[in-house]
C-alpha positions as CSV (number, residue, x, y, z in Angstrom):
1,M,17.4,80.2,18.0
2,V,14.0,81.6,19.0
3,T,13.6,83.3,22.1
4,V,11.0,82.9,25.2
5,D,9.0,84.8,27.3
6,A,10.2,84.1,31.1
7,S,8.7,86.8,32.4
8,S,7.7,86.0,36.0
9,N,4.6,84.0,36.3
10,E,5.2,82.8,40.1
11,Q,2.4,82.8,42.9
12,H,4.0,85.4,46.1
13,P,2.6,85.9,49.6
14,P,1.8,89.7,50.2
15,Q,4.7,92.1,50.2
16,Q,5.3,95.5,50.6
17,Q,5.0,97.6,47.2
18,G,8.1,98.1,47.0
19,E,9.0,94.8,47.0
20,V,6.7,93.6,44.2
21,E,8.0,96.3,41.8
22,Q,11.6,95.3,42.5
23,E,10.4,91.2,41.7
24,E,8.8,92.3,38.7
25,K,11.8,93.7,37.1
26,E,13.8,90.5,37.4
27,Q,14.7,88.4,34.0
28,S,15.9,84.9,33.9
29,I,18.7,83.5,31.5
30,I,20.4,80.4,31.2
31,V,24.4,80.9,30.4
32,E,27.1,78.2,29.0
33,T,29.7,78.1,30.8
34,S,33.5,77.0,29.7
35,K,34.4,75.7,33.2
36,D,32.4,73.7,35.7
37,P,29.1,75.0,36.5
38,H,29.5,74.1,39.9
39,E,32.5,76.5,40.3
40,A,30.8,79.5,38.5
41,K,27.8,79.3,41.0
42,Q,30.5,79.6,43.6
43,Y,31.8,82.3,41.7
44,I,28.7,84.0,40.9
45,E,26.9,83.8,44.6
46,T,30.2,85.3,46.2
47,Y,30.7,88.2,43.8
48,H,27.4,88.8,42.8
49,P,25.3,88.3,45.4
50,S,21.9,89.6,44.0
51,I,21.8,87.7,41.4
52,K,19.9,84.5,41.9
53,V,21.5,81.0,41.0
54,V,18.3,79.2,40.2
55,T,19.6,75.9,38.7
56,V,23.0,74.2,38.0
57,Y,22.9,72.2,34.3
58,D,25.9,69.5,34.6
59,Q,24.9,66.7,32.2
60,L,23.8,67.4,29.1
61,F,25.6,70.6,29.1
62,Q,27.5,72.9,31.2
63,G,25.6,76.2,32.6
64,M,23.3,77.8,35.2
65,A,19.8,79.4,35.0
66,L,20.1,82.7,37.0
67,K,17.1,85.4,37.8
68,A,18.0,89.0,38.5
69,S,17.3,92.3,37.5
70,P,18.3,93.4,34.4
71,D,20.8,95.9,35.0
72,K,22.6,92.9,37.5
73,I,22.3,90.2,34.8
74,E,24.0,92.5,31.9
75,K,27.3,92.2,34.0
76,I,27.6,88.4,33.5
77,G,28.2,89.4,29.5
78,T,32.0,90.5,31.1
79,L,32.6,86.9,32.7
80,D,35.4,85.0,31.1
81,F,33.8,81.7,31.9
82,V,30.7,82.8,30.5
83,Q,30.5,81.1,26.9
84,A,26.7,82.2,25.7
85,I,24.0,83.7,27.5
86,H,20.4,83.0,26.0
87,P,18.1,85.8,27.2
88,V,14.0,86.0,27.3
89,Q,12.1,88.5,25.6
90,T,8.4,89.5,26.1
91,Y,5.4,89.1,23.4
92,K,2.6,90.6,24.3
93,I,0.1,89.5,21.3
94,D,-3.3,88.0,22.4
95,L,-5.0,84.9,20.6
96,S,-7.8,83.2,21.5
97,F,-8.7,79.4,20.6
98,K,-12.0,78.1,20.5
99,Q,-12.6,74.4,21.8
100,A,-15.6,71.8,22.4
101,K,-16.0,71.2,26.2
102,E,-17.4,68.0,25.2
103,K,-15.4,65.0,23.7
104,N,-18.6,64.2,21.9
105,E,-19.7,67.5,21.0
106,L,-16.6,67.9,18.7
107,L,-16.5,64.3,17.4
108,K,-20.2,65.5,15.9
109,N,-18.5,68.3,13.8
110,V,-15.3,65.9,12.8
111,E,-15.1,63.9,10.2
112,D,-12.7,60.7,10.5
113,A,-11.4,61.2,14.2
114,V,-8.7,59.5,15.5
115,I,-9.3,58.5,19.1
116,P,-6.3,57.7,21.4
117,S,-7.3,54.7,23.3
118,D,-8.4,52.9,20.1
119,W,-4.8,52.2,19.1
120,N,-4.6,50.2,22.9
121,K,-6.5,47.0,22.5
122,T,-4.2,45.5,25.4
123,N,-5.1,45.0,28.9
124,Y,-1.8,47.2,29.6
125,T,-2.3,51.1,30.6
126,G,1.3,52.2,31.6
127,K,1.1,51.9,35.2
128,G,4.0,53.0,36.5
129,V,5.8,54.6,33.9
130,K,7.2,58.0,33.9
131,V,6.8,59.9,30.6
132,A,8.1,63.2,30.4
133,V,6.4,65.7,28.1
134,I,8.8,68.9,26.9
135,D,6.4,71.3,25.2
136,T,4.2,74.4,26.0
137,G,3.4,73.2,29.4
138,I,0.3,71.5,30.3
139,D,-3.3,71.9,31.9
140,Y,-2.8,69.9,35.0
141,E,-6.2,71.3,36.0
142,H,-7.9,69.6,33.4
143,P,-9.9,66.8,34.3
144,D,-8.4,64.5,31.9
145,L,-5.4,64.9,32.9
146,E,-5.2,66.1,36.4
147,V,-5.5,62.1,37.9
148,N,-2.0,61.7,36.2
149,Y,0.1,64.8,36.2
150,K,2.9,64.3,38.9
151,G,5.0,67.4,38.6
152,G,7.2,69.2,36.0
153,Y,9.4,72.4,36.2
154,D,9.1,75.6,33.4
155,L,12.3,76.2,31.7
156,V,10.4,79.6,31.3
157,D,10.4,81.1,34.2
158,L,12.2,79.1,36.3
159,D,9.9,77.6,38.6
160,E,7.9,74.6,39.7
161,D,4.6,75.3,38.0
162,P,4.4,73.9,34.5
163,M,1.0,75.4,33.4
164,E,0.2,76.4,29.6
165,T,0.7,80.1,28.7
166,K,-2.6,81.6,29.5
167,R,-4.2,84.8,27.5
168,E,-3.4,87.7,30.4
169,E,0.3,86.2,30.0
170,G,0.9,86.5,26.0
171,I,-0.2,84.3,23.2
172,P,-2.2,81.5,24.9
173,T,-0.9,77.9,24.2
174,L,-2.7,74.3,24.1
175,H,0.1,72.4,22.2
176,G,1.7,70.2,25.4
177,T,-1.7,69.7,26.8
178,H,-3.0,67.9,23.6
179,V,0.5,65.7,23.9
180,A,-0.1,64.8,27.1
181,G,-3.7,63.9,26.4
182,I,-2.7,61.6,23.8
183,I,-0.3,60.0,26.1
184,A,-2.3,59.1,29.3
185,A,-5.5,61.6,29.4
186,D,-7.5,59.4,31.9
187,G,-11.5,60.5,31.8
188,Q,-14.1,61.3,29.2
189,L,-11.3,60.7,26.9
190,K,-8.5,58.1,27.3
191,G,-5.1,58.2,26.5
192,V,-2.9,55.4,24.9
193,A,-1.5,54.4,28.2
194,P,-4.3,56.0,30.9
195,D,-2.2,55.0,33.6
196,A,0.9,56.4,33.0
197,E,2.1,59.6,35.0
198,I,2.8,62.8,33.3
199,Y,5.3,65.0,34.1
200,A,5.2,68.2,32.2
201,Y,8.1,71.0,31.3
202,R,7.3,74.1,29.6
203,A,10.4,74.8,27.3
204,L,8.0,77.0,25.1
205,G,6.7,80.0,26.4
206,P,3.9,82.6,24.7
207,G,3.2,81.6,21.5
208,G,5.0,78.4,21.2
209,I,8.4,79.8,21.4
210,G,11.0,78.6,22.5
211,S,15.1,78.6,22.6
212,S,17.2,75.4,21.8
213,I,18.7,75.9,25.2
214,Q,15.5,75.6,27.1
215,V,14.5,72.7,25.7
216,I,18.2,71.3,26.5
217,A,17.6,72.8,29.8
218,A,14.3,70.6,30.2
219,L,16.0,67.5,28.8
220,E,18.5,67.5,31.5
221,Q,16.1,68.3,34.7
222,A,13.8,65.1,33.1
223,V,16.4,63.2,33.2
224,K,17.4,64.2,36.4
225,D,13.7,63.3,37.3
226,G,13.8,59.7,36.5
227,A,11.7,60.1,33.4
228,D,11.6,56.8,31.4
229,I,10.2,58.3,28.1
230,I,10.4,61.9,27.2
231,N,8.3,63.1,24.6
232,L,9.4,66.0,22.3
233,S,7.1,67.3,19.9
234,L,8.9,70.2,18.7
235,G,11.9,70.8,16.4
236,N,13.3,73.1,14.0
237,S,14.1,73.3,10.3
238,V,18.0,72.5,10.5
239,N,18.7,68.9,9.1
240,G,22.1,67.8,10.7
241,P,22.8,65.7,13.3
242,D,25.3,67.2,15.7
243,Y,22.7,69.8,16.2
244,P,22.7,71.4,20.1
245,T,19.7,69.7,20.7
246,S,20.3,66.5,19.1
247,I,23.6,65.8,20.9
248,A,21.9,66.8,24.1
249,V,19.1,64.2,23.0
250,N,22.0,61.5,22.6
251,K,23.3,61.6,25.7
252,A,20.0,61.9,27.4
253,V,19.4,58.4,25.8
254,E,22.8,57.0,26.7
255,L,21.7,58.3,30.5
256,G,19.1,55.5,30.0
257,T,15.7,57.2,28.8
258,A,13.8,56.8,25.8
259,V,13.3,59.8,23.6
260,V,10.2,60.0,21.4
261,I,10.6,63.1,18.6
262,A,8.5,64.6,16.1
263,N,10.2,64.4,12.9
264,G,8.8,67.6,11.2
265,N,5.7,69.3,9.7
266,S,8.1,70.3,6.3
267,G,7.2,67.5,4.1
268,P,6.6,66.2,1.2
269,E,9.9,66.6,-0.2
270,T,13.0,64.9,1.1
271,W,15.9,66.3,3.5
272,T,13.4,67.7,5.8
273,V,13.9,66.2,8.8
274,G,14.7,69.0,11.4
275,A,16.6,68.8,14.7
276,P,16.0,67.5,17.1
277,A,14.5,64.4,15.3
278,T,18.0,63.9,13.6
279,A,19.4,62.4,16.7
280,T,20.9,59.5,15.8
281,K,19.9,57.7,19.1
282,A,16.2,59.5,19.0
283,I,12.7,57.8,18.0
284,S,11.7,59.8,15.2
285,V,8.0,59.7,14.0
286,G,6.3,60.5,10.8
287,A,2.7,61.2,10.7
288,Y,0.4,58.2,9.2
289,H,-3.3,58.7,7.6
290,S,-5.4,55.6,7.4
291,A,-7.5,54.9,4.3
292,G,-10.6,57.5,3.4
293,Q,-12.0,60.0,1.5
294,K,-10.1,63.4,0.6
295,A,-11.7,66.4,-1.1
296,S,-9.2,68.3,-3.9
297,L,-9.8,71.3,-5.9
298,Y,-10.5,70.1,-9.6
299,D,-9.3,72.3,-12.8
300,W,-11.2,71.2,-15.7
301,K,-9.4,73.3,-18.3
302,E,-5.9,72.2,-17.1
303,N,-7.4,68.3,-16.3
304,K,-5.2,69.1,-12.4
305,H,-6.4,68.3,-9.1
306,I,-5.0,70.8,-6.3
307,A,-4.5,69.4,-2.9
308,F,-5.4,71.3,-0.3
309,E,-5.4,70.9,3.8
310,L,-7.9,72.4,6.0
311,M,-7.1,74.8,8.5
312,R,-7.3,73.9,12.2
313,G,-10.6,75.0,13.5
314,S,-12.5,75.1,9.9
315,V,-16.0,73.4,8.9
316,P,-15.7,70.3,7.1
317,W,-15.3,71.1,2.8
318,K,-18.8,69.7,1.4
319,L,-19.1,71.9,-1.4
320,E,-21.0,69.8,-3.8
321,K,-21.0,71.5,-7.1
322,D,-18.6,74.3,-9.2
323,Y,-18.1,77.4,-8.1
324,P,-16.2,80.5,-9.2
325,V,-12.8,81.5,-7.8
326,T,-12.2,84.9,-7.6
327,L,-8.6,87.1,-6.6
328,Y,-9.9,88.9,-3.1
329,D,-7.9,92.0,-2.4
330,R,-9.3,93.4,0.8
331,K,-8.6,97.2,0.1
332,Q,-11.1,97.1,-2.9
333,P,-13.2,94.0,-2.0
334,P,-15.0,92.1,-5.2
335,D,-18.5,90.9,-4.7
336,L,-17.6,87.3,-3.4
337,H,-21.4,86.0,-3.0
338,G,-21.6,81.9,-4.0
339,K,-17.6,82.2,-4.7
340,I,-14.7,81.1,-3.7
341,A,-12.1,83.9,-2.4
342,L,-8.2,82.8,-3.5
343,I,-6.1,85.3,-0.8
344,P,-2.4,84.6,-1.1
345,R,-0.6,84.6,2.2
346,G,0.6,87.3,3.7
347,K,0.7,89.4,7.5
348,V,-3.1,89.8,8.0
349,P,-4.5,86.8,10.6
350,F,-6.1,83.5,8.7
351,Y,-9.0,84.4,10.4
352,E,-9.4,88.0,10.4
353,L,-9.4,87.1,6.2
354,A,-11.8,84.2,6.6
355,K,-14.3,86.6,8.6
356,Q,-13.9,89.4,6.0
357,A,-14.4,86.7,3.1
358,E,-17.8,85.3,4.8
359,K,-19.0,88.6,5.3
360,Q,-18.4,89.4,1.9
361,G,-20.5,86.0,1.0
362,A,-17.8,83.9,0.5
363,V,-18.6,80.1,0.0
364,A,-15.1,78.9,0.8
365,V,-11.7,80.8,1.4
366,I,-8.1,79.3,-0.4
367,I,-5.3,80.5,1.2
368,Y,-2.1,80.0,-0.9
369,N,1.6,80.0,0.3
370,H,4.3,82.4,0.1
371,E,6.3,79.4,0.2
372,E,6.9,76.0,-0.8
373,G,4.8,73.2,0.6
374,V,1.2,73.6,1.7
375,F,1.2,74.9,5.7
376,Q,-0.6,74.3,8.3
377,G,-3.0,77.1,9.8
378,A,-5.4,77.9,11.9
379,I,-8.6,80.3,12.5
380,Q,-8.8,81.2,15.8
381,G,-11.4,83.5,17.3
382,D,-13.6,85.2,18.8
383,E,-16.6,83.8,16.3
384,P,-16.4,81.1,14.5
385,V,-16.1,81.3,10.9
386,G,-19.4,79.8,9.1
387,I,-17.6,78.3,5.7
388,P,-14.7,76.2,4.9
389,V,-10.9,77.5,4.9
390,A,-8.0,75.8,3.5
391,A,-4.5,76.0,2.6
392,I,-2.9,75.6,-0.8
393,S,1.0,75.6,-1.9
394,K,2.3,78.5,-3.2
395,Q,3.1,76.9,-6.8
396,D,-1.0,76.1,-6.8
397,G,-1.9,79.2,-5.7
398,K,0.5,81.4,-8.6
399,E,-0.8,79.4,-10.9
400,L,-4.5,79.4,-10.3
401,R,-3.9,83.5,-10.1
402,Q,-2.8,83.4,-13.2
403,R,-5.6,81.4,-14.9
404,I,-8.3,83.6,-12.9
405,G,-7.2,87.0,-14.3
406,N,-9.9,89.3,-14.2
407,E,-12.5,86.8,-14.4
408,D,-14.3,84.2,-12.5
409,Y,-12.9,80.3,-12.7
410,F,-15.2,77.5,-12.0
411,L,-13.3,74.5,-9.5
412,Q,-14.9,71.9,-8.6
413,T,-14.7,70.0,-5.7
414,K,-13.9,66.3,-6.5
415,Y,-13.9,63.3,-3.6
416,Q,-11.9,60.5,-4.4
417,K,-10.4,57.4,-2.5
418,V,-7.0,57.7,-0.4
419,L,-5.0,54.9,0.9
420,E,-3.6,54.8,4.1
421,G,-0.4,56.6,4.2
422,I,2.0,59.0,5.2
423,T,0.2,62.6,5.6
424,D,1.5,65.2,2.7
425,F,3.6,67.7,6.0
426,S,4.9,64.9,7.5
427,S,8.5,65.9,7.1
428,R,10.9,63.4,5.3
429,G,14.6,62.1,5.7
430,P,17.6,61.1,5.0
431,V,19.7,63.2,7.6
432,T,22.3,65.2,6.2
433,V,25.9,64.7,7.2
434,N,25.7,61.0,8.2
435,W,22.6,59.9,5.6
436,Q,21.1,58.3,8.6
437,I,17.4,57.2,8.0
438,K,14.6,59.0,9.7
439,P,11.6,58.4,10.6
440,N,12.0,55.6,12.2
441,I,8.4,54.5,12.8
442,V,5.3,56.2,11.9
443,A,1.8,56.4,14.1
444,P,-1.2,58.2,13.4
445,G,-1.1,61.7,13.4
446,K,-4.1,63.2,11.8
447,N,-7.1,64.2,13.1
448,I,-6.0,63.1,16.3
449,L,-8.8,64.2,18.8
450,S,-7.3,65.3,22.6
451,T,-7.6,67.5,25.5
452,I,-6.6,71.4,25.1
453,P,-6.8,73.9,27.9
454,S,-10.7,73.6,29.2
455,G,-11.8,71.2,26.7
456,Y,-11.2,69.4,23.3
457,E,-9.8,70.1,20.0
458,V,-8.9,68.0,17.1
459,L,-4.9,68.2,15.5
460,N,-3.0,67.3,13.0
461,G,1.1,66.9,12.6
462,T,3.8,64.7,13.8
463,S,3.7,66.5,17.2
464,M,0.3,64.3,17.3
465,A,2.0,61.2,16.3
466,A,4.8,61.1,19.0
467,P,3.0,60.9,21.7
468,F,1.5,57.9,20.4
469,I,4.9,56.0,20.4
470,S,5.8,57.7,23.9
471,G,2.2,56.1,25.2
472,I,2.9,52.6,23.2
473,F,6.3,52.9,25.0
474,A,5.2,53.0,28.2
475,L,3.1,50.1,27.5
476,M,6.2,47.9,26.7
477,K,8.0,49.1,29.5
478,E,5.0,47.6,31.8
479,A,4.6,44.6,29.9
480,H,8.5,44.3,29.7
481,P,9.8,45.3,32.8
482,D,13.3,43.9,32.4
483,W,13.5,44.3,28.8
484,T,16.2,47.5,28.2
485,N,14.9,50.4,26.1
486,E,17.0,49.1,22.9
487,E,15.1,46.0,22.5
488,I,11.8,48.0,22.6
489,I,12.8,50.5,20.1
490,S,13.9,47.2,18.0
491,T,11.0,45.6,18.6
492,L,8.6,48.3,18.0
493,Q,10.2,49.0,14.7
494,T,10.5,45.1,13.9
495,T,7.0,44.3,14.3
496,T,5.5,47.5,12.1
497,K,3.2,47.4,9.4
498,M,4.8,48.5,6.0
499,L,2.8,50.9,3.6
500,V,2.1,50.6,0.0
501,D,1.8,53.0,-3.0
502,D,-1.8,52.2,-4.7
503,Q,1.2,50.7,-7.0
504,N,1.4,48.2,-4.3
505,Q,4.9,48.6,-3.6
506,L,6.8,49.7,-0.5
507,L,6.6,53.7,0.2
508,N,10.5,54.6,0.3
509,P,12.3,54.6,3.9
510,S,12.7,58.5,4.4
511,L,9.0,58.3,4.4
512,Q,7.5,55.7,6.6
513,G,10.8,54.5,8.1
514,M,10.2,51.3,9.3
515,G,6.5,51.6,8.8
516,L,3.2,51.9,11.3
517,V,3.4,50.6,14.7
518,Q,1.4,47.8,16.0
519,I,1.8,47.6,19.7
520,E,-0.5,43.8,19.6
521,K,2.0,42.2,17.9
522,A,5.3,44.1,19.3
523,L,4.0,42.8,22.8
524,D,5.1,39.1,22.0
525,P,7.7,38.6,18.7
526,D,9.0,35.6,17.5
527,T,12.0,38.2,15.9
528,I,13.6,41.2,16.6
529,I,15.6,42.3,14.4
530,H,18.4,45.2,16.0
531,Q,20.3,47.7,14.2
532,P,18.2,47.7,11.3
533,F,18.5,50.8,9.4
534,L,21.0,49.6,6.5
535,T,22.8,53.2,6.1
536,F,25.9,52.9,3.1
537,G,26.8,56.8,3.6
538,K,28.0,58.4,0.4
539,A,30.2,56.8,-2.2
540,L,32.6,59.2,-4.3
541,G,35.5,57.2,-5.1
542,F,34.9,55.1,-8.6
543,T,34.5,52.3,-6.6
544,S,33.0,52.0,-2.9
545,K,32.4,48.9,-0.7
546,V,31.1,49.0,2.4
547,K,29.5,46.8,5.1
548,Q,26.4,47.7,7.8
549,D,25.6,44.7,10.6
550,I,22.7,44.1,12.0
551,W,21.7,41.6,14.8
552,I,19.3,38.7,14.4
553,E,17.7,38.1,17.5
554,N,15.0,34.9,17.6
555,K,12.3,35.1,20.7
556,S,10.4,32.1,19.5
557,N,10.8,28.7,21.2
558,Q,11.7,27.1,18.3
559,E,14.7,27.0,15.4
560,Q,14.5,29.0,12.9
561,I,16.3,29.5,9.6
562,Y,16.6,33.4,8.6
563,Y,17.2,33.9,4.1
564,F,17.6,37.1,2.2
565,D,15.3,37.3,-1.0
566,I,18.3,37.9,-3.9
567,P,17.7,42.1,-4.8
568,K,16.7,43.0,-8.0
569,K,19.4,43.7,-9.9
570,Q,20.9,47.1,-10.5
571,S,23.2,48.5,-12.3
572,G,26.8,49.2,-10.7
573,V,25.1,48.0,-7.5
574,H,26.5,44.5,-5.8
575,W,25.1,43.1,-2.6
576,D,27.2,40.4,-0.5
577,I,24.4,38.8,1.4
578,P,24.6,35.4,3.6
579,R,22.4,32.7,2.2
580,S,20.8,31.5,5.4
581,V,21.0,32.2,9.3
582,R,19.9,29.4,11.5
583,L,19.3,30.6,14.9
584,K,18.5,28.5,18.2
585,K,15.7,29.4,20.2
586,N,16.6,32.8,22.0
587,E,19.4,32.6,20.0
588,K,21.0,36.3,18.7
589,K,23.3,36.3,16.4
590,R,25.5,39.3,14.1
591,V,24.3,39.4,10.1
592,T,27.0,41.3,7.9
593,V,25.2,43.0,4.8
594,G,28.1,44.0,2.5
595,L,27.0,46.6,-0.7
596,N,29.9,47.1,-3.7
597,I,28.9,50.9,-5.7
598,N,30.3,51.4,-8.9
599,T,29.8,55.3,-9.1
600,M,30.2,54.8,-12.5
601,L,27.2,52.7,-13.7
602,T,24.5,53.9,-11.1
603,D,22.9,57.1,-11.2
604,K,24.1,60.0,-9.4
605,G,21.8,61.2,-6.0
606,L,20.4,59.3,-3.7
607,H,19.0,55.8,-3.6
608,E,16.8,54.0,-1.4
609,G,14.6,50.8,-0.7
610,W,14.6,47.7,0.7
611,L,16.0,44.1,1.6
612,Q,13.7,41.0,2.3
613,L,14.4,38.9,5.2
614,N,12.1,35.9,5.6
615,A,11.7,33.3,8.4
616,G,9.4,30.6,7.2
617,E,5.9,32.8,6.0
618,T,6.9,35.9,7.8
619,T,9.0,38.7,6.0
620,Y,10.3,40.7,7.1
621,Q,11.9,44.6,5.5
622,L,15.2,46.3,6.0
623,P,15.5,49.4,4.6
624,Y,18.6,51.0,3.0
625,T,20.3,53.9,1.7
626,F,23.1,55.1,0.2
627,I,24.1,58.3,-2.0
628,S,26.4,57.9,-5.2
629,K,28.8,61.1,-5.9
630,E,26.4,63.1,-4.6
631,A,22.9,64.4,-3.7
632,K,20.5,66.9,-3.9
633,N,20.2,67.9,-0.2
634,P,20.3,71.3,1.0
635,K,24.1,72.6,1.6
636,L,22.7,75.5,3.8
637,M,19.9,75.9,6.7
638,G,18.8,77.6,10.0
639,F,20.2,81.1,9.2
640,E,19.4,83.0,12.4
641,F,20.2,86.7,13.5
642,S,20.2,88.5,16.2
643,L,21.3,91.5,18.6
644,K,23.9,89.9,20.9
645,P,22.6,89.0,24.0
646,F,23.0,92.5,26.5
647,S,24.9,94.4,23.7
648,K,24.1,97.6,21.4
649,E,27.1,97.2,19.6
650,E,27.0,93.7,18.0
651,Y,24.7,91.4,16.3
652,Q,25.5,87.8,16.3
653,Y,24.8,85.5,13.3
654,R,24.5,81.4,13.3
655,L,23.8,78.9,10.4
656,Y,24.0,75.0,9.2
657,A,26.4,73.9,6.6
658,T,25.6,70.0,5.8
659,D,28.6,69.3,3.2
660,E,31.2,70.8,2.1
661,V,31.5,74.6,1.1
662,E,34.2,76.7,-0.1
663,Q,32.3,80.2,0.6
664,I,29.0,81.9,1.9
665,D,28.0,85.4,1.1
666,I,24.8,87.4,2.1
667,S,23.8,90.1,0.8
668,L,20.1,91.9,1.4
669,Y,17.0,93.3,-0.8
670,G,14.4,95.3,0.0
671,M,11.4,93.0,0.8
672,D,8.5,95.2,-1.2
673,T,10.9,96.5,-4.1
674,L,13.3,93.6,-4.0
675,L,16.5,96.0,-4.6
676,Y,19.7,95.5,-3.6
677,Q,20.4,97.2,0.1
678,Q,23.6,95.9,1.3
679,H,26.3,93.0,1.8
680,L,25.7,91.5,4.9
681,L,28.5,89.2,5.6
682,T,31.1,86.6,4.0
683,I,32.2,83.5,5.6
684,D,35.3,82.1,4.0
685,Q,36.1,78.7,6.0
686,V,33.2,77.0,6.6
687,E,32.8,74.4,8.6
688,I,30.0,71.3,8.3
689,G,27.9,71.8,11.2
690,V,27.2,75.0,13.0
691,N,28.9,78.3,12.0
692,E,28.4,81.4,14.2
693,G,29.9,84.8,14.1
694,Y,29.5,88.7,15.1
695,I,29.1,91.5,13.2
696,S,29.4,95.1,14.1
697,K,26.1,97.5,14.4
698,K,27.9,100.0,12.4
699,H,28.1,97.6,9.7
700,I,24.2,97.4,9.0
701,K,22.8,100.5,7.5
702,A,19.4,100.5,8.1
703,P,17.2,97.9,11.0
704,G,13.9,96.7,9.6
705,F,12.4,93.5,7.2
706,Y,14.4,92.3,4.6
707,R,15.0,89.4,1.8
708,A,18.4,87.6,2.7
709,L,20.0,86.3,-1.1
710,V,22.5,83.4,0.4
711,T,24.7,82.3,-2.1
712,I,26.7,79.3,-1.8
713,Q,29.9,78.4,-3.5
714,L,30.7,74.7,-3.5
715,K,34.3,72.4,-3.2
716,N,33.6,71.6,-6.9
717,G,33.5,75.3,-8.0
718,T,29.4,75.3,-8.6
719,Y,27.1,77.9,-6.8
720,E,24.1,77.2,-5.2
721,N,21.2,80.3,-4.0
722,K,18.9,80.1,-1.5
723,E,16.4,83.3,-0.1
724,T,15.6,83.6,3.2
725,E,13.7,86.9,5.4
726,I,15.6,88.1,8.4
727,Y,14.9,90.9,10.4
728,I,17.4,92.9,11.6
729,E,16.1,94.7,15.4
730,P,16.9,98.3,16.1
């Protein structure tokens, strides 16, 4: 869990100075209660009248939003019906950003920008459909959004003003405005559904930081306000189906609201999808990129291409010849004239590193990661950076650094044709514990042009892909007002375009789900396949027999015969599939697909692929997954450590186990010295899912930043280790 700034930003009529000072001392918190929250509200109003109960939550979780001075709120922690307190902390870091004032001004400097309205070639506009954007708020004064903005709520400040964070309030934000523009901008820029109604719920405060409970509270408020669709372009790194936000999403869906969620930006490895995209009933969206040309760095000595991602705000990478690469040391700056600066990622802002390198004469900057994978960075400052700035992986950066040594090392920029497909950053499934396939579907997530406060900007991410689906969902609801959400979801999934690799082989389900959305085909389908994801789980014994039901619906006006292609033979795997299914017009029928697995003959690990269903000349691909014995999924994730709210004596911890674990042991090491400092905790009774508890402050030798070594003992007696960084507050 992370915290947010919830200091009051409300506008008030003139008051006496004493009254202003008293109001400025107020804090906002959300508490979870073990009893009926309405009864808890009555108790607080009776016995603690100085504490204002702002809102009661009773649908997706039990709790209340409260406002009062810190000394009054501290008493809440002593009440026996208060299960958990979610406080707020203030951030005062300032960060500015640049944007284009005009849409066309930005398009001149951005190659291959995607315009949201280009993905709607229909006559539908989403008119009358309510779309809730749970995010950083939105700039509802933006000329492209003000017409369609209909209201919302601020779950950070607990008021009815969900404006993006402004500079004077902390680290400014723009994310929610960009998401809202993709859905329903209606001005210089047009969104996918330009007549949809936008409702904004600010659950993430300064710097885009928020807690799970703010997100859950925003979900509840959006459901109460009658939202047809909720867009969640946010998430965390916890890959588990029963994380609190995922559970809340499922409840919202059960109450009749469609929930569309970004799959995450932690690719390209499998098992990287995070909550709440892991929710079983959510529409989880991966990021697609169109065909084009991609630049990479070519190491001719090693005959290796080094992939990179341009940082947000960077000028295009258009280097045409070989350039020497030099390691950049800020303390002893080398001569960078005509060179590419290689810089390790650290605590110094990317913008500051880039400007310093530019002033030293560099032609480009490469920043390599301090953890696995390529990261999504941004260079934001008062003056633009005139040279390209890119991010590469930790492994590529370390290898390049070793080859450079003390001498210049030449790299060439090569430009290669790239097939359409899934972006490297898009998180992959499947989900742990229940092994469900995620994402469900993919949409554009690369170079997406949309609104930001006072202007426009091009951004990348699954955060941009999700609102494409939310907008398209609005078009479907307008076109088919009598269809259920389940019918719309199944139709969007059935009518996708399947994506292939350079060998013309289908990309795995863990990358693309059912494929790329196609709104024109979804509006008038001949067939709908309901519950198309074939998740057969984990086979542990010598043999395993499992079945899964799907429903095939003939939406055409004539009889159709459906039949499966016989799957390719695979050692230890036998399919039990009906030969054919005959459906009359508008008939719907259940079909059972069986799978027999001999774990002694199959390779251990995750298996995924496709079953092909045919109807005349039309083919449909059904994704399947199963695990033989065990998989290389992460066993532990989401380790959090912080002071217990309103306590000076205890810390609280939380972590998530995805598999059967015998014991977890955590020790602390120095960040720079890597020397052992102290043992932190041991958990002997580990449950699959969330594990949490408290540690006395007396147990901690010294506050500060540490590298935590987490040792996991599995049920089979083997051990796994993982490292993470934690900060222990003083």
